[in-house]
Phi, psi and omega in degrees: 000320179297321179296318179296318179296321179298312182292327177293319177295319179296321179295318178295320179297315180297322179295317179294321179296320178296318178296318179297319180295316179296323178294320179295318178297315179298320178296317179298318179296316180297317179296320180296318177299317182295316181298316180296320179296318180292315182289349174297331184238336185251131177300136175303127182291333180188175176229167179298324180292322175301315180298319180295317178296323177297318177298326179285356175102003180281147172275119185272128174242121187214113181232106183288136179227134175300157184301325181290349177255017175240134182306130176298338176300326181289315178301317181292321178295320179292320175299315179297327183277320194247331193194081185293341180256024182307317183281349183258327186274170180253032178118332182231129180266091185300320180298317179294323178295315179297320180295318179297320179293317179300316180296321179294322179294335178271006175104356180283159177292136181294117181259159179288151178227028183284142180274171175297327177295316178295318179294324177295316178301314180297310185292322186281324192242345191236180183261156176295148178146176183227017182286163186290330177298314180293322178297321177296316178296323178299317179297319179297311180293329177297315177300319182294312184289327177293333178277320190262338183248145169287163181300325179301320180292320178299314179296318181300312180295319179303309184293338182269341181242000176296145179273132179237024172090149177056035178083005180269119179241129179092157185298322183294312179297319181295317180297318179294317184290316188265335184232358177064034181212173178280163178297331180294334186261009180298136176278168177304319180292317180294319177298317179295324178294319177297317179295329184294330184264358186305322182297331183207069190291344180270354177243323178271104192272160175244006188226074354271167178289142176281179181302320181296311181297318179298316180293318180294323179299320177298319178297317183288329176296321177293318179296323179300322176297321178294319178303315180290316183296325182263008179057036176286354177251021187297336180280354183250323188233000000 
């Protein structure tokens, strides 16, 4: 009888735990849908990375600007730097992923193949890090924003919450801090310089730019011209 009672109690506990887990998952899904729906129209008030930088003692500067108030040179430079198939893929660049895997199999260092959509999902909704839980959540939010947001909105949010060093988040804050002008007035060279430091904005400086950043900016300025000439920005303009 005691054995039967034990297993019955264990079964009830497992059942309650299962219900609690399913409820938690359902709550997470519901919250994610709600956040994506709200951010479709409302600027994100802050991000987890902004909060973390604030805890580290940085003064956060964040000025949200609609896409039409950001120089198209910047969007084109970012596409050239980070995601040339941004307007063609549905959130994941399968070709880039396959290429990265092939290069790794040949002995090269495994490089990232995340799209601008994935980076937007990560920056807007998630915490900094590289663990598998966060990567799974990133994939989920990427699917959601690609379904619920137009590409223009994805680019707008990306350009507004990207980190550009020294507590500057978004194109408007970065343009004011580094060039003393609005994001709308960025020149092709200035836009390319901002895109050049995106992978590591706290180490690749703009004040003044080093040889690497200057050279990469020149490359990205040329790529931005290609983006426009080949209509790789057709989903934006």
